[in-house]
Chimera marker file (.cmm) of the C-alpha trace (Angstrom):
<marker_set name="trace">
<marker id="1" x="91.413" y="128.483" z="99.008" r="1" g="1" b="0" radius="0.5"/>
<marker id="2" x="94.580" y="127.551" z="100.294" r="1" g="1" b="0" radius="0.5"/>
<marker id="3" x="93.481" y="124.231" z="100.915" r="1" g="1" b="0" radius="0.5"/>
<marker id="4" x="92.064" y="123.848" z="97.502" r="1" g="1" b="0" radius="0.5"/>
<marker id="5" x="95.285" y="124.886" z="95.887" r="1" g="1" b="0" radius="0.5"/>
<marker id="6" x="97.441" y="122.311" z="98.164" r="1" g="1" b="0" radius="0.5"/>
<marker id="7" x="95.074" y="119.590" z="96.688" r="1" g="1" b="0" radius="0.5"/>
<marker id="8" x="95.745" y="120.769" z="92.942" r="1" g="1" b="0" radius="0.5"/>
<marker id="9" x="99.560" y="120.853" z="93.696" r="1" g="1" b="0" radius="0.5"/>
<marker id="10" x="99.563" y="117.677" z="95.079" r="1" g="1" b="0" radius="0.5"/>
<marker id="11" x="97.226" y="116.147" z="92.208" r="1" g="1" b="0" radius="0.5"/>
<marker id="12" x="99.949" y="117.678" z="89.561" r="1" g="1" b="0" radius="0.5"/>
<marker id="13" x="102.561" y="115.628" z="91.650" r="1" g="1" b="0" radius="0.5"/>
<marker id="14" x="100.777" y="112.494" z="91.287" r="1" g="1" b="0" radius="0.5"/>
<marker id="15" x="100.347" y="113.056" z="87.636" r="1" g="1" b="0" radius="0.5"/>
<marker id="16" x="104.113" y="113.726" z="87.479" r="1" g="1" b="0" radius="0.5"/>
<marker id="17" x="104.784" y="110.188" z="89.303" r="1" g="1" b="0" radius="0.5"/>
<marker id="18" x="102.358" y="107.875" z="86.879" r="1" g="1" b="0" radius="0.5"/>
<marker id="19" x="103.974" y="109.664" z="84.049" r="1" g="1" b="0" radius="0.5"/>
<marker id="20" x="107.799" y="109.167" z="85.213" r="1" g="1" b="0" radius="0.5"/>
<marker id="21" x="106.917" y="105.803" z="86.500" r="1" g="1" b="0" radius="0.5"/>
<marker id="22" x="107.372" y="106.554" z="90.039" r="1" g="1" b="0" radius="0.5"/>
<marker id="23" x="107.442" y="104.008" z="92.670" r="1" g="1" b="0" radius="0.5"/>
<marker id="24" x="104.398" y="102.737" z="94.198" r="1" g="1" b="0" radius="0.5"/>
<marker id="25" x="105.876" y="103.732" z="97.786" r="1" g="1" b="0" radius="0.5"/>
<marker id="26" x="106.223" y="107.453" z="96.587" r="1" g="1" b="0" radius="0.5"/>
<marker id="27" x="102.531" y="107.229" z="94.902" r="1" g="1" b="0" radius="0.5"/>
<marker id="28" x="100.958" y="105.995" z="97.944" r="1" g="1" b="0" radius="0.5"/>
<marker id="29" x="102.672" y="108.634" z="100.211" r="1" g="1" b="0" radius="0.5"/>
<marker id="30" x="101.361" y="111.082" z="97.916" r="1" g="1" b="0" radius="0.5"/>
<marker id="31" x="97.842" y="109.798" z="97.974" r="1" g="1" b="0" radius="0.5"/>
<marker id="32" x="97.948" y="109.515" z="101.536" r="1" g="1" b="0" radius="0.5"/>
<marker id="33" x="99.235" y="113.081" z="101.928" r="1" g="1" b="0" radius="0.5"/>
<marker id="34" x="96.247" y="113.797" z="99.308" r="1" g="1" b="0" radius="0.5"/>
<marker id="35" x="93.534" y="112.224" z="101.596" r="1" g="1" b="0" radius="0.5"/>
<marker id="36" x="94.896" y="114.833" z="104.685" r="1" g="1" b="0" radius="0.5"/>
<marker id="37" x="94.806" y="117.427" z="102.362" r="1" g="1" b="0" radius="0.5"/>
<marker id="38" x="91.411" y="117.131" z="101.036" r="1" g="1" b="0" radius="0.5"/>
<marker id="39" x="89.946" y="116.626" z="104.410" r="1" g="1" b="0" radius="0.5"/>
<marker id="40" x="91.220" y="119.946" z="105.237" r="1" g="1" b="0" radius="0.5"/>
<marker id="41" x="89.762" y="121.653" z="102.174" r="1" g="1" b="0" radius="0.5"/>
<marker id="42" x="86.714" y="120.476" z="103.461" r="1" g="1" b="0" radius="0.5"/>
<marker id="43" x="86.593" y="121.501" z="106.930" r="1" g="1" b="0" radius="0.5"/>
<marker id="44" x="86.604" y="124.932" z="105.685" r="1" g="1" b="0" radius="0.5"/>
<marker id="45" x="84.760" y="124.505" z="102.397" r="1" g="1" b="0" radius="0.5"/>
<marker id="46" x="81.327" y="126.666" z="102.671" r="1" g="1" b="0" radius="0.5"/>
<marker id="47" x="78.294" y="124.889" z="102.084" r="1" g="1" b="0" radius="0.5"/>
<marker id="48" x="77.235" y="120.955" z="101.517" r="1" g="1" b="0" radius="0.5"/>
<marker id="49" x="80.092" y="118.724" z="101.479" r="1" g="1" b="0" radius="0.5"/>
<marker id="50" x="78.759" y="115.599" z="101.354" r="1" g="1" b="0" radius="0.5"/>
<marker id="51" x="79.868" y="114.449" z="97.508" r="1" g="1" b="0" radius="0.5"/>
<marker id="52" x="83.596" y="115.545" z="99.060" r="1" g="1" b="0" radius="0.5"/>
<marker id="53" x="83.539" y="113.481" z="102.103" r="1" g="1" b="0" radius="0.5"/>
<marker id="54" x="82.350" y="110.120" z="100.034" r="1" g="1" b="0" radius="0.5"/>
<marker id="55" x="85.379" y="111.100" z="97.931" r="1" g="1" b="0" radius="0.5"/>
<marker id="56" x="87.583" y="111.430" z="100.757" r="1" g="1" b="0" radius="0.5"/>
<marker id="57" x="86.450" y="108.126" z="101.980" r="1" g="1" b="0" radius="0.5"/>
<marker id="58" x="86.238" y="106.105" z="99.128" r="1" g="1" b="0" radius="0.5"/>
<marker id="59" x="90.295" y="107.169" z="98.457" r="1" g="1" b="0" radius="0.5"/>
<marker id="60" x="91.042" y="106.455" z="102.087" r="1" g="1" b="0" radius="0.5"/>
<marker id="61" x="89.697" y="103.161" z="101.574" r="1" g="1" b="0" radius="0.5"/>
<marker id="62" x="91.538" y="102.276" z="98.443" r="1" g="1" b="0" radius="0.5"/>
<marker id="63" x="94.740" y="103.712" z="99.808" r="1" g="1" b="0" radius="0.5"/>
<marker id="64" x="94.281" y="101.225" z="102.887" r="1" g="1" b="0" radius="0.5"/>
<marker id="65" x="93.476" y="98.281" z="100.710" r="1" g="1" b="0" radius="0.5"/>
<marker id="66" x="96.384" y="99.162" z="98.149" r="1" g="1" b="0" radius="0.5"/>
<marker id="67" x="98.983" y="98.171" z="101.214" r="1" g="1" b="0" radius="0.5"/>
<marker id="68" x="97.004" y="94.846" z="101.617" r="1" g="1" b="0" radius="0.5"/>
<marker id="69" x="96.596" y="93.528" z="98.001" r="1" g="1" b="0" radius="0.5"/>
<marker id="70" x="99.746" y="95.056" z="96.544" r="1" g="1" b="0" radius="0.5"/>
<marker id="71" x="98.279" y="96.961" z="93.921" r="1" g="1" b="0" radius="0.5"/>
<marker id="72" x="99.463" y="100.358" z="92.976" r="1" g="1" b="0" radius="0.5"/>
<marker id="73" x="96.402" y="103.185" z="92.965" r="1" g="1" b="0" radius="0.5"/>
<marker id="74" x="96.353" y="106.034" z="90.254" r="1" g="1" b="0" radius="0.5"/>
<marker id="75" x="94.370" y="108.991" z="91.236" r="1" g="1" b="0" radius="0.5"/>
<link id1="1" id2="2" r="1" g="1" b="0" radius="0.2"/>
<link id1="2" id2="3" r="1" g="1" b="0" radius="0.2"/>
<link id1="3" id2="4" r="1" g="1" b="0" radius="0.2"/>
<link id1="4" id2="5" r="1" g="1" b="0" radius="0.2"/>
<link id1="5" id2="6" r="1" g="1" b="0" radius="0.2"/>
<link id1="6" id2="7" r="1" g="1" b="0" radius="0.2"/>
<link id1="7" id2="8" r="1" g="1" b="0" radius="0.2"/>
<link id1="8" id2="9" r="1" g="1" b="0" radius="0.2"/>
<link id1="9" id2="10" r="1" g="1" b="0" radius="0.2"/>
<link id1="10" id2="11" r="1" g="1" b="0" radius="0.2"/>
<link id1="11" id2="12" r="1" g="1" b="0" radius="0.2"/>
<link id1="12" id2="13" r="1" g="1" b="0" radius="0.2"/>
<link id1="13" id2="14" r="1" g="1" b="0" radius="0.2"/>
<link id1="14" id2="15" r="1" g="1" b="0" radius="0.2"/>
<link id1="15" id2="16" r="1" g="1" b="0" radius="0.2"/>
<link id1="16" id2="17" r="1" g="1" b="0" radius="0.2"/>
<link id1="17" id2="18" r="1" g="1" b="0" radius="0.2"/>
<link id1="18" id2="19" r="1" g="1" b="0" radius="0.2"/>
<link id1="19" id2="20" r="1" g="1" b="0" radius="0.2"/>
<link id1="20" id2="21" r="1" g="1" b="0" radius="0.2"/>
<link id1="21" id2="22" r="1" g="1" b="0" radius="0.2"/>
<link id1="22" id2="23" r="1" g="1" b="0" radius="0.2"/>
<link id1="23" id2="24" r="1" g="1" b="0" radius="0.2"/>
<link id1="24" id2="25" r="1" g="1" b="0" radius="0.2"/>
<link id1="25" id2="26" r="1" g="1" b="0" radius="0.2"/>
<link id1="26" id2="27" r="1" g="1" b="0" radius="0.2"/>
<link id1="27" id2="28" r="1" g="1" b="0" radius="0.2"/>
<link id1="28" id2="29" r="1" g="1" b="0" radius="0.2"/>
<link id1="29" id2="30" r="1" g="1" b="0" radius="0.2"/>
<link id1="30" id2="31" r="1" g="1" b="0" radius="0.2"/>
<link id1="31" id2="32" r="1" g="1" b="0" radius="0.2"/>
<link id1="32" id2="33" r="1" g="1" b="0" radius="0.2"/>
<link id1="33" id2="34" r="1" g="1" b="0" radius="0.2"/>
<link id1="34" id2="35" r="1" g="1" b="0" radius="0.2"/>
<link id1="35" id2="36" r="1" g="1" b="0" radius="0.2"/>
<link id1="36" id2="37" r="1" g="1" b="0" radius="0.2"/>
<link id1="37" id2="38" r="1" g="1" b="0" radius="0.2"/>
<link id1="38" id2="39" r="1" g="1" b="0" radius="0.2"/>
<link id1="39" id2="40" r="1" g="1" b="0" radius="0.2"/>
<link id1="40" id2="41" r="1" g="1" b="0" radius="0.2"/>
<link id1="41" id2="42" r="1" g="1" b="0" radius="0.2"/>
<link id1="42" id2="43" r="1" g="1" b="0" radius="0.2"/>
<link id1="43" id2="44" r="1" g="1" b="0" radius="0.2"/>
<link id1="44" id2="45" r="1" g="1" b="0" radius="0.2"/>
<link id1="45" id2="46" r="1" g="1" b="0" radius="0.2"/>
<link id1="46" id2="47" r="1" g="1" b="0" radius="0.2"/>
<link id1="47" id2="48" r="1" g="1" b="0" radius="0.2"/>
<link id1="48" id2="49" r="1" g="1" b="0" radius="0.2"/>
<link id1="49" id2="50" r="1" g="1" b="0" radius="0.2"/>
<link id1="50" id2="51" r="1" g="1" b="0" radius="0.2"/>
<link id1="51" id2="52" r="1" g="1" b="0" radius="0.2"/>
<link id1="52" id2="53" r="1" g="1" b="0" radius="0.2"/>
<link id1="53" id2="54" r="1" g="1" b="0" radius="0.2"/>
<link id1="54" id2="55" r="1" g="1" b="0" radius="0.2"/>
<link id1="55" id2="56" r="1" g="1" b="0" radius="0.2"/>
<link id1="56" id2="57" r="1" g="1" b="0" radius="0.2"/>
<link id1="57" id2="58" r="1" g="1" b="0" radius="0.2"/>
<link id1="58" id2="59" r="1" g="1" b="0" radius="0.2"/>
<link id1="59" id2="60" r="1" g="1" b="0" radius="0.2"/>
<link id1="60" id2="61" r="1" g="1" b="0" radius="0.2"/>
<link id1="61" id2="62" r="1" g="1" b="0" radius="0.2"/>
<link id1="62" id2="63" r="1" g="1" b="0" radius="0.2"/>
<link id1="63" id2="64" r="1" g="1" b="0" radius="0.2"/>
<link id1="64" id2="65" r="1" g="1" b="0" radius="0.2"/>
<link id1="65" id2="66" r="1" g="1" b="0" radius="0.2"/>
<link id1="66" id2="67" r="1" g="1" b="0" radius="0.2"/>
<link id1="67" id2="68" r="1" g="1" b="0" radius="0.2"/>
<link id1="68" id2="69" r="1" g="1" b="0" radius="0.2"/>
<link id1="69" id2="70" r="1" g="1" b="0" radius="0.2"/>
<link id1="70" id2="71" r="1" g="1" b="0" radius="0.2"/>
<link id1="71" id2="72" r="1" g="1" b="0" radius="0.2"/>
<link id1="72" id2="73" r="1" g="1" b="0" radius="0.2"/>
<link id1="73" id2="74" r="1" g="1" b="0" radius="0.2"/>
<link id1="74" id2="75" r="1" g="1" b="0" radius="0.2"/>
</marker_set>
């Protein structure tokens, strides 16, 4: 459950950055950390995790794409 709590805390930080107009670089760093924490959560979660793995892959692609297009990504 520590992994789940980490993901939830990270999402709260991302939401705070979004509300406060945080710098795109800070948002991108938080999103990258979110990907790593979500991956850790999926590794320890019992049962089927295909949906979670798919969501992680979409976020990973979006974060990677953000750097090339200059768009900011909001989770």
